[in-house]
Backbone as a printed PyTorch tensor [residue, N CA C, xyz], in Angstrom:
tensor([[[ 67.6890, 137.0060, 121.2270],
         [ 68.2330, 136.4730, 119.9920],
         [ 69.4310, 135.5660, 120.2690]],

        [[ 70.3070, 135.9920, 121.2130],
         [ 71.4790, 135.1850, 121.5370],
         [ 71.0790, 133.8450, 122.1340]],

        [[ 69.9600, 133.8020, 122.8860],
         [ 69.4950, 132.5620, 123.4990],
         [ 69.0540, 131.5560, 122.4400]],

        [[ 68.5760, 132.0160, 121.3060],
         [ 68.1430, 131.1330, 120.2300],
         [ 69.3060, 130.6630, 119.3710]],

        [[ 70.3770, 131.4150, 119.3660],
         [ 71.5060, 131.1210, 118.4950],
         [ 72.2170, 129.8170, 118.8800]],

        [[ 72.4800, 129.5990, 120.1760],
         [ 73.1910, 128.4060, 120.6110],
         [ 72.4070, 127.1280, 120.2780]],

        [[ 71.1020, 127.0220, 120.6040],
         [ 70.3600, 125.8160, 120.2220],
         [ 70.3170, 125.6040, 118.7060]],

        [[ 70.2140, 126.6850, 117.9560],
         [ 70.1880, 126.5630, 116.4940],
         [ 71.5140, 126.0190, 115.9820]],

        [[ 72.6150, 126.5010, 116.5180],
         [ 73.9400, 126.0240, 116.1080],
         [ 74.1080, 124.5500, 116.4910]],

        [[ 73.7100, 124.1880, 117.7010],
         [ 73.8090, 122.8000, 118.1420],
         [ 72.9610, 121.8660, 117.2700]],

        [[ 71.7780, 122.3040, 116.9160],
         [ 70.9120, 121.5150, 116.0440],
         [ 71.5610, 121.3300, 114.6730]],

        [[ 72.0990, 122.3900, 114.1190],
         [ 72.7600, 122.3260, 112.8150],
         [ 73.9410, 121.3570, 112.8550]],

        [[ 74.7610, 121.4500, 113.8980],
         [ 75.9290, 120.5690, 114.0350],
         [ 75.4770, 119.1170, 114.1800]],

        [[ 74.4460, 118.8700, 114.9770],
         [ 73.9350, 117.5100, 115.1720],
         [ 73.4290, 116.9090, 113.8680]],

        [[ 72.6660, 117.6790, 113.1210],
         [ 72.1330, 117.2060, 111.8360],
         [ 73.2750, 116.9090, 110.8690]],

        [[ 74.2720, 117.7620, 110.8430],
         [ 75.4170, 117.5790, 109.9560],
         [ 76.2040, 116.3220, 110.3340]],

        [[ 76.4370, 116.0910, 111.6220],
         [ 77.1520, 114.8960, 112.0680],
         [ 76.3610, 113.6330, 111.7380]],

        [[ 75.0330, 113.6720, 111.9270],
         [ 74.1670, 112.5470, 111.5960],
         [ 74.2820, 112.2240, 110.1070]],

        [[ 74.2100, 113.2440, 109.2760],
         [ 74.2790, 113.0540, 107.8190],
         [ 75.6330, 112.4910, 107.4040]],

        [[ 76.7150, 112.9790, 108.0060],
         [ 78.0500, 112.4790, 107.6790],
         [ 78.1950, 111.0150, 108.0790]],

        [[ 77.7090, 110.6680, 109.2600],
         [ 77.7950, 109.2950, 109.7350],
         [ 76.9560, 108.3690, 108.8610]],

        [[ 75.7610, 108.8000, 108.4890],
         [ 74.8990, 108.0050, 107.6150],
         [ 75.5650, 107.7990, 106.2540]],

        [[ 76.1990, 108.8340, 105.7230],
         [ 76.8890, 108.7310, 104.4370],
         [ 78.0460, 107.7320, 104.5220]],

        [[ 78.7410, 107.7010, 105.6540],
         [ 79.8310, 106.7350, 105.8500],
         [ 79.2770, 105.3120, 105.8590]],

        [[ 78.1350, 105.1100, 106.5370],
         [ 77.5030, 103.7850, 106.5650],
         [ 77.1720, 103.3230, 105.1500]],

        [[ 76.5900, 104.2100, 104.3630],
         [ 76.1930, 103.8860, 102.9910],
         [ 77.4080, 103.4450, 102.1830]],

        [[ 78.4760, 104.1970, 102.2910],
         [ 79.7040, 103.8700, 101.5420],
         [ 80.3000, 102.5500, 102.0280]],

        [[ 80.4130, 102.3660, 103.3470],
         [ 81.0120, 101.1460, 103.9120],
         [ 80.2160,  99.9010, 103.5120]],

        [[ 78.9080,  99.9630, 103.6530],
         [ 78.0930,  98.7820, 103.3790],
         [ 78.0400,  98.4780, 101.8840]],

        [[ 77.9330,  99.4890, 101.0570],
         [ 77.9540,  99.2760,  99.6060],
         [ 79.2630,  98.6120,  99.1920]],

        [[ 80.3830,  99.1480,  99.6610],
         [ 81.6910,  98.5710,  99.3250],
         [ 81.8260,  97.1510,  99.8680]],

        [[ 81.2980,  96.9100, 101.0750],
         [ 81.3730,  95.5790, 101.6680],
         [ 80.5990,  94.5650, 100.8180]],

        [[ 79.3910,  94.9100, 100.4040],
         [ 78.5830,  94.0050,  99.5860],
         [ 79.3250,  93.6540,  98.2980]],

        [[ 79.8660,  94.6560,  97.6280],
         [ 80.5780,  94.4160,  96.3660],
         [ 81.8320,  93.5710,  96.5820]],

        [[ 82.5750,  93.8430,  97.6530],
         [ 83.8030,  93.0900,  97.9390],
         [ 83.4820,  91.6470,  98.3200]],

        [[ 82.4720,  91.4480,  99.1670],
         [ 82.1020,  90.0890,  99.5660],
         [ 81.6330,  89.2780,  98.3630]],

        [[ 80.8990,  89.9340,  97.4520],
         [ 80.4240,  89.2260,  96.2720],
         [ 81.6010,  88.8540,  95.3610]],

        [[ 82.5530,  89.7420,  95.2510],
         [ 83.7500,  89.4650,  94.4430],
         [ 84.5020,  88.2570,  95.0130]],

        [[ 84.6570,  88.2160,  96.3360],
         [ 85.3420,  87.0990,  96.9900],
         [ 84.5530,  85.8100,  96.7970]],

        [[ 83.2340,  85.8700,  96.9710],
         [ 82.3820,  84.6890,  96.7910],
         [ 82.5100,  84.1500,  95.3710]],

        [[ 82.4660,  85.0340,  94.3800],
         [ 82.5880,  84.6030,  92.9850],
         [ 83.9380,  83.9400,  92.7150]],

        [[ 84.9800,  84.3970,  93.3820],
         [ 86.3290,  83.8620,  93.1800],
         [ 86.5530,  82.5610,  93.9310]],

        [[ 86.1420,  82.5110,  95.2050],
         [ 86.4340,  81.3410,  96.0540],
         [ 85.3610,  80.2600,  96.0090]],

        [[ 84.1550,  80.6080,  95.5180],
         [ 83.0140,  79.6940,  95.5040],
         [ 82.5310,  79.3640,  96.9260]],

        [[ 82.8350,  80.2650,  97.8770],
         [ 82.3730,  80.1580,  99.2650],
         [ 81.7620,  81.5020,  99.6500]],

        [[ 80.5670,  81.4680, 100.2040],
         [ 79.8590,  82.6810, 100.6150],
         [ 80.7220,  83.4780, 101.5910]],

        [[ 81.0560,  84.7110, 101.2390],
         [ 81.9710,  85.5280, 102.0320],
         [ 81.2610,  86.5400, 102.9250]],

        [[ 79.9310,  86.4570, 103.0310],
         [ 79.2120,  87.4250, 103.8540],
         [ 79.5480,  87.2460, 105.3360]],

        [[ 79.4640,  88.3650, 106.0880],
         [ 79.6560,  88.3440, 107.5370],
         [ 78.2880,  88.2530, 108.1970]],

        [[ 78.1190,  87.2810, 109.0940],
         [ 76.8510,  87.0940, 109.7820],
         [ 76.9910,  87.4600, 111.2550]],

        [[ 75.8780,  87.8570, 111.8580],
         [ 75.8660,  88.2240, 113.2710],
         [ 76.1730,  87.0110, 114.1400]],

        [[ 76.8300,  87.2530, 115.2800],
         [ 77.1350,  86.1790, 116.2190],
         [ 75.8680,  85.4890, 116.7200]],

        [[ 74.7680,  86.2350, 116.8050],
         [ 73.4980,  85.6870, 117.3020],
         [ 72.7950,  84.8180, 116.2710]],

        [[ 73.3280,  84.7350, 115.0780],
         [ 72.6940,  83.9900, 114.0100],
         [ 71.9800,  84.9350, 113.0600]],

        [[ 71.2310,  84.3520, 112.1460],
         [ 70.5830,  85.1610, 111.1280],
         [ 69.2740,  84.5300, 110.6770]],

        [[ 68.2970,  85.3940, 110.4130],
         [ 67.0020,  84.9890, 109.8870],
         [ 66.9410,  85.3590, 108.4120]],

        [[ 66.3140,  84.4840, 107.6090],
         [ 66.1870,  84.8360, 106.2000],
         [ 65.0060,  84.1350, 105.5330]],

        [[ 64.4870,  84.8150, 104.5330],
         [ 63.5710,  84.2280, 103.5660],
         [ 64.4140,  84.0320, 102.3140]],

        [[ 64.6810,  82.7800, 101.9640],
         [ 65.5530,  82.5040, 100.8310],
         [ 64.8050,  82.5710,  99.5080]],

        [[ 65.5410,  82.5730,  98.4280],
         [ 64.9500,  82.7250,  97.0960],
         [ 64.2150,  81.4700,  96.6320]],

        [[ 64.1780,  80.4490,  97.4650],
         [ 63.4400,  79.2220,  97.1330],
         [ 61.9380,  79.4280,  97.2240]],

        [[ 61.5340,  80.5070,  97.9140],
         [ 60.1180,  80.7380,  98.1390],
         [ 59.6310,  80.0060,  99.3830]],

        [[ 60.5580,  79.4450, 100.1470],
         [ 60.2020,  78.6700, 101.3230],
         [ 59.8730,  79.5250, 102.5300]],

        [[ 59.8420,  78.8790, 103.6710],
         [ 59.5000,  79.5050, 104.9340],
         [ 60.6930,  80.2520, 105.5250]],

        [[ 60.4230,  80.9790, 106.6000],
         [ 61.4690,  81.7050, 107.3120],
         [ 62.4970,  80.7220, 107.8640]],

        [[ 63.7630,  81.0210, 107.6370],
         [ 64.8630,  80.1910, 108.1170],
         [ 65.5980,  80.9120, 109.2280]],

        [[ 66.0410,  80.1690, 110.2280],
         [ 66.9180,  80.7230, 111.2530],
         [ 68.1570,  79.8470, 111.2930]],

        [[ 69.3090,  80.4660, 111.1790],
         [ 70.5720,  79.7530, 111.2500],
         [ 71.3370,  80.3060, 112.4440]],

        [[ 71.4330,  79.5340, 113.5440],
         [ 72.0840,  80.0450, 114.7530],
         [ 73.5880,  80.2320, 114.6110]],

        [[ 74.2080,  79.5040, 113.7070],
         [ 75.6470,  79.6190, 113.4930],
         [ 75.9340,  79.6240, 111.9960]],

        [[ 75.5580,  80.7220, 111.3330],
         [ 75.7290,  80.7370, 109.8800],
         [ 77.1970,  80.7080, 109.4630]],

        [[ 77.4460,  79.9010, 108.4770],
         [ 78.7670,  79.8420, 107.8520],
         [ 78.5530,  80.0010, 106.3590]],

        [[ 79.5860,  80.3430, 105.6710],
         [ 79.4580,  80.5620, 104.2360],
         [ 79.0500,  79.3190, 103.4740]],

        [[ 77.9670,  79.4310, 102.7020],
         [ 77.5590,  78.3420, 101.8170],
         [ 78.6580,  78.0940, 100.8040]],

        [[ 78.7170,  76.8730, 100.3130],
         [ 79.6780,  76.5280,  99.2700],
         [ 78.9260,  76.3220,  97.9700]],

        [[ 79.5980,  76.6020,  96.8790],
         [ 78.9730,  76.5360,  95.5650],
         [ 79.7920,  75.6830,  94.6110]],

        [[ 79.0920,  75.0030,  93.7170],
         [ 79.7570,  74.3390,  92.6010],
         [ 79.9810,  75.3560,  91.4890]],

        [[ 79.2590,  76.4510,  91.5510],
         [ 79.4310,  77.5560,  90.6150],
         [ 78.6500,  78.7580,  91.1090]],

        [[ 79.2570,  79.9330,  91.0450],
         [ 78.5560,  81.1640,  91.4130],
         [ 79.2150,  82.3300,  90.6890]],

        [[ 78.3850,  83.1430,  90.0720],
         [ 78.8450,  84.3570,  89.4070],
         [ 77.7060,  85.3690,  89.5080]],

        [[ 77.6870,  86.1150,  90.6000],
         [ 76.6160,  87.0670,  90.8600],
         [ 77.1260,  88.4950,  90.8020]],

        [[ 76.2260,  89.3950,  90.4670],
         [ 76.5520,  90.8180,  90.4430],
         [ 75.4240,  91.6010,  91.1000]],

        [[ 75.7690,  92.3430,  92.1640],
         [ 74.8070,  93.2140,  92.8370],
         [ 74.6240,  94.4680,  91.9840]],

        [[ 73.3650,  94.8740,  91.8210],
         [ 73.0730,  96.0510,  90.9940],
         [ 72.1460,  96.9900,  91.7430]],

        [[ 72.3150,  98.2730,  91.5200],
         [ 71.4320,  99.3130,  92.0700],
         [ 71.3340,  99.2250,  93.5970]],

        [[ 72.4670,  99.1580,  94.2590],
         [ 72.4990,  99.0490,  95.7230],
         [ 72.0470, 100.3570,  96.3560]],

        [[ 71.0590, 100.2480,  97.2470],
         [ 70.5820, 101.3880,  98.0330],
         [ 70.7080, 101.0130,  99.5020]],

        [[ 71.3980, 101.8380, 100.2710],
         [ 71.5760, 101.5860, 101.6990],
         [ 70.8860, 102.7010, 102.4610]],

        [[ 70.1200, 102.3220, 103.4810],
         [ 69.4630, 103.2780, 104.3550],
         [ 70.0530, 103.0860, 105.7490]],

        [[ 70.6930, 104.1200, 106.2570],
         [ 71.2490, 104.0750, 107.6050],
         [ 70.1210, 104.3740, 108.5880]],

        [[ 69.7990, 103.3920, 109.4270],
         [ 68.7140, 103.5530, 110.3940],
         [ 69.1890, 104.2620, 111.6550]],

        [[ 70.3040, 103.7940, 112.1970],
         [ 70.9610, 104.4130, 113.3490],
         [ 72.4260, 104.5020, 112.9430]],

        [[ 72.8820, 105.6860, 112.5330],
         [ 74.2400, 105.8020, 111.9990],
         [ 75.2980, 105.1210, 112.8640]],

        [[ 76.1060, 104.2890, 112.1800],
         [ 77.1770, 103.5700, 112.8430],
         [ 76.7250, 102.3140, 113.5600]],

        [[ 75.3930, 102.0690, 113.5870],
         [ 74.8810, 100.9250, 114.3580],
         [ 73.9600,  99.9910, 113.5820]],

        [[ 73.0820, 100.5280, 112.7370],
         [ 72.1180,  99.6720, 112.0310],
         [ 71.7630, 100.2780, 110.6800]],

        [[ 71.6300,  99.3990, 109.6790],
         [ 71.2990,  99.8530, 108.3250],
         [ 70.6380,  98.7250, 107.5450]],

        [[ 69.9710,  99.1060, 106.4660],
         [ 69.3480,  98.1480, 105.5510],
         [ 69.9030,  98.3980, 104.1540]],

        [[ 70.2180,  97.3100, 103.4520],
         [ 70.6480,  97.4100, 102.0570],
         [ 69.6120,  96.7090, 101.1900]],

        [[ 69.2820,  97.3280, 100.0670],
         [ 68.3600,  96.7470,  99.0930],
         [ 69.0320,  96.8120,  97.7270]],

        [[ 68.9600,  95.7080,  96.9990],
         [ 69.5790,  95.6910,  95.6680],
         [ 69.0670,  94.5010,  94.8710]],

        [[ 69.4510,  94.4660,  93.6030],
         [ 69.1470,  93.3380,  92.7360],
         [ 70.4000,  92.4810,  92.6480]],

        [[ 70.2070,  91.1780,  92.5980],
         [ 71.3190,  90.2560,  92.4280],
         [ 71.0540,  89.4470,  91.1680]],

        [[ 71.9980,  89.4680,  90.2620],
         [ 71.8070,  88.8020,  88.9740],
         [ 73.0440,  88.0130,  88.6050]],

        [[ 72.8260,  86.8750,  87.9680],
         [ 73.9400,  86.0650,  87.4840],
         [ 73.5450,  84.6050,  87.4360]],

        [[ 74.5110,  83.7500,  87.7460],
         [ 74.2590,  82.3130,  87.7830],
         [ 74.7540,  81.7790,  89.1210]],

        [[ 74.1120,  80.6930,  89.5570],
         [ 74.4550,  80.1470,  90.8670],
         [ 74.1440,  78.6620,  90.9000]],

        [[ 75.0150,  77.8980,  91.5540],
         [ 74.7600,  76.4860,  91.7890],
         [ 75.2710,  76.1370,  93.1750]],

        [[ 74.3630,  76.1740,  94.1670],
         [ 74.7670,  75.7660,  95.5130],
         [ 75.2500,  74.3130,  95.4960]],

        [[ 76.2570,  73.9980,  96.2810],
         [ 76.8130,  72.6480,  96.3230],
         [ 75.7020,  71.6290,  96.5920]],

        [[ 75.6090,  70.6320,  95.7080],
         [ 74.6250,  69.5710,  95.8660],
         [ 73.2520,  69.8770,  95.2840]],

        [[ 73.0840,  71.0340,  94.6410],
         [ 71.7870,  71.4190,  94.0750],
         [ 71.9520,  71.7500,  92.6000]],

        [[ 70.8350,  71.8860,  91.9230],
         [ 70.8470,  72.2010,  90.5010],
         [ 71.3230,  73.6200,  90.2210]],

        [[ 71.8310,  73.7920,  89.0220],
         [ 72.3140,  75.1090,  88.5910],
         [ 71.1410,  76.0070,  88.2250]],

        [[ 71.2910,  77.2940,  88.4970],
         [ 70.3200,  78.3050,  88.0910],
         [ 71.0690,  79.2400,  87.1410]],

        [[ 70.7630,  79.1140,  85.8550],
         [ 71.4900,  79.8760,  84.8360],
         [ 71.1310,  81.3610,  84.8430]],

        [[ 69.8910,  81.6890,  85.2440],
         [ 69.4940,  83.0980,  85.2780],
         [ 68.9180,  83.4350,  86.6450]],

        [[ 69.8200,  83.4900,  87.6270],
         [ 69.4340,  83.8630,  88.9910],
         [ 69.1740,  85.3660,  88.9800]],

        [[ 67.9820,  85.7670,  89.3890],
         [ 67.6120,  87.1770,  89.3910],
         [ 66.6740,  87.4160,  90.5690]],

        [[ 67.1820,  88.0970,  91.5920],
         [ 66.3860,  88.3050,  92.7980],
         [ 66.4650,  89.7430,  93.2920]],

        [[ 65.4340,  90.0980,  94.0690],
         [ 65.4560,  91.3340,  94.8570],
         [ 66.0330,  90.9310,  96.2040]],

        [[ 66.9420,  91.7340,  96.7150],
         [ 67.6150,  91.4290,  97.9690],
         [ 67.4180,  92.5620,  98.9580]],

        [[ 67.0540,  92.2080, 100.1880],
         [ 67.0130,  93.1590, 101.3060],
         [ 67.7690,  92.5150, 102.4480]],

        [[ 68.7610,  93.2090, 102.9830],
         [ 69.5590,  92.6850, 104.0840],
         [ 69.6780,  93.7410, 105.1700]],

        [[ 69.5200,  93.2970, 106.4230],
         [ 69.6510,  94.1920, 107.5630],
         [ 71.0050,  93.9470, 108.2150]],

        [[ 71.7050,  95.0320, 108.5080],
         [ 73.0390,  94.9500, 109.1010],
         [ 73.0840,  95.6700, 110.4370]],

        [[ 73.8900,  95.1380, 111.3400],
         [ 74.2250,  95.8360, 112.5780],
         [ 75.7420,  95.8860, 112.6760]],

        [[ 76.2290,  96.8490, 113.4130],
         [ 77.6630,  96.9600, 113.6230],
         [ 77.9940,  96.1870, 114.8860]],

        [[ 78.7410,  95.1100, 114.7090],
         [ 79.0770,  94.2070, 115.8020],
         [ 80.5970,  94.1950, 115.9490]],

        [[ 81.0860,  94.6900, 117.0610],
         [ 82.5330,  94.7380, 117.3180],
         [ 83.2900,  95.4670, 116.2090]],

        [[ 82.7010,  96.5630, 115.7220],
         [ 83.3570,  97.3780, 114.7050],
         [ 83.2480,  96.8570, 113.2850]],

        [[ 82.4030,  95.8440, 113.0740],
         [ 82.2660,  95.2360, 111.7500],
         [ 80.7810,  95.1050, 111.4190]],

        [[ 80.3980,  95.4560, 110.1790],
         [ 79.0160,  95.2880, 109.7390],
         [ 78.7410,  93.8140, 109.5100]],

        [[ 77.6640,  93.3100, 110.1320],
         [ 77.2700,  91.9090, 109.9860],
         [ 75.7820,  91.8320, 109.6590]],

        [[ 75.3900,  90.7830, 108.9480],
         [ 74.0050,  90.6310, 108.5280],
         [ 73.2020,  89.8840, 109.5960]],

        [[ 72.0110,  90.4270, 109.9300],
         [ 71.1220,  89.7620, 110.8840],
         [ 69.8530,  89.2470, 110.2140]],

        [[ 69.4340,  89.8490, 109.0980],
         [ 68.2900,  89.3370, 108.3490],
         [ 68.5430,  89.4890, 106.8580]],

        [[ 67.9120,  88.6090, 106.0980],
         [ 67.9740,  88.6920, 104.6480],
         [ 66.6530,  88.2560, 104.0460]],

        [[ 66.2720,  88.8820, 102.9520],
         [ 65.0550,  88.5000, 102.2290],
         [ 65.4010,  88.5340, 100.7450]],

        [[ 65.2220,  87.3850, 100.0880],
         [ 65.6060,  87.2300,  98.6900],
         [ 64.3820,  86.7210,  97.9270]],

        [[ 63.8850,  87.5180,  96.9940],
         [ 62.6970,  87.1000,  96.2440],
         [ 62.9690,  87.1960,  94.7460]],

        [[ 62.6760,  86.1010,  94.0260],
         [ 62.9160,  86.0810,  92.5840],
         [ 62.1020,  87.1440,  91.8490]],

        [[ 62.6820,  87.6570,  90.7840],
         [ 62.0250,  88.6360,  89.9180],
         [ 61.4880,  87.8850,  88.7060]],

        [[ 60.3210,  88.2530,  88.2260],
         [ 59.7530,  87.6390,  87.0370],
         [ 60.7860,  87.6590,  85.9120]],

        [[ 60.9760,  86.5280,  85.2860],
         [ 61.9590,  86.4150,  84.2150],
         [ 63.2410,  85.7860,  84.7170]],

        [[ 63.4080,  85.7380,  86.0310],
         [ 64.5680,  85.0990,  86.6450],
         [ 64.0730,  84.0310,  87.5910]],

        [[ 64.9690,  83.4590,  88.3370],
         [ 64.5420,  82.4690,  89.3060],
         [ 65.4860,  82.4450,  90.4890]],

        [[ 65.0040,  81.8560,  91.5820],
         [ 65.8160,  81.6690,  92.7790],
         [ 66.4520,  80.2960,  92.7480]],

        [[ 66.9850,  79.8700,  93.8770],
         [ 67.6290,  78.5670,  93.9460],
         [ 66.5950,  77.4840,  94.1970]],

        [[ 67.0360,  76.2350,  94.0940],
         [ 66.1530,  75.1000,  94.3420],
         [ 66.4290,  74.4660,  95.6950]],

        [[ 67.2560,  75.1060,  96.5220],
         [ 67.5540,  74.5710,  97.8460],
         [ 66.2800,  74.4870,  98.6720]],

        [[ 66.2050,  73.4980,  99.5100],
         [ 65.0480,  73.3380, 100.3920],
         [ 65.3280,  74.0860, 101.6880]],

        [[ 64.4000,  74.9780, 102.0640],
         [ 64.5690,  75.7440, 103.2890],
         [ 64.0270,  74.9940, 104.4870]],

        [[ 64.5380,  75.3540, 105.6560],
         [ 64.0750,  74.8000, 106.9210],
         [ 63.4200,  75.9240, 107.6950]],

        [[ 62.2110,  75.7010, 108.1570],
         [ 61.4760,  76.7330, 108.8740],
         [ 62.1130,  77.0370, 110.2150]],

        [[ 62.0390,  78.2870, 110.6070],
         [ 62.5300,  78.7000, 111.9290],
         [ 61.6170,  78.1160, 112.9870]],

        [[ 62.1910,  77.7190, 114.0860],
         [ 61.4250,  77.1800, 115.1950],
         [ 60.6390,  78.2730, 115.8900]],

        [[ 59.4580,  77.9490, 116.3950],
         [ 58.6370,  78.8980, 117.1460],
         [ 59.3410,  79.3350, 118.4250]],

        [[ 60.2290,  78.4660, 118.9640],
         [ 60.9120,  78.7600, 120.2250],
         [ 62.0730,  79.7260, 120.0610]],

        [[ 62.4960,  79.9630, 118.8550],
         [ 63.6880,  80.7860, 118.6210],
         [ 63.3340,  82.2270, 118.4170]]])
């Protein structure tokens, strides 16, 4: 009986630590998304953190896969978005997670037409890079009744 007790205790402690770490990821990433969106709405510059290696995305234009090797914050002539129903799944606690949510509001990327009822489903993959959560992939798809942006996407190269 004593031989079974130590492995059982270790398993319980491991599961508890995993759950605590995953819960921290959920809280950190949810708060980060809300804070970055607040900053973007105020400054009219995309405040998201992107991975040093670049980022892949399917934008709300309905276009092809995009790869941006050196992503920088997009600029807007107008943006007022609100993330709703954020769900974060910690894949590897402290290292990788996925966030899924709805994004609703209005948006006008600099040089493009305004979208008065921007309404999309959002999925973003994050990794922890140098102690900071950064986005490595994004997928944005319009919801019926709303629309995405009119920006023209550039397809990712086969070599990348």
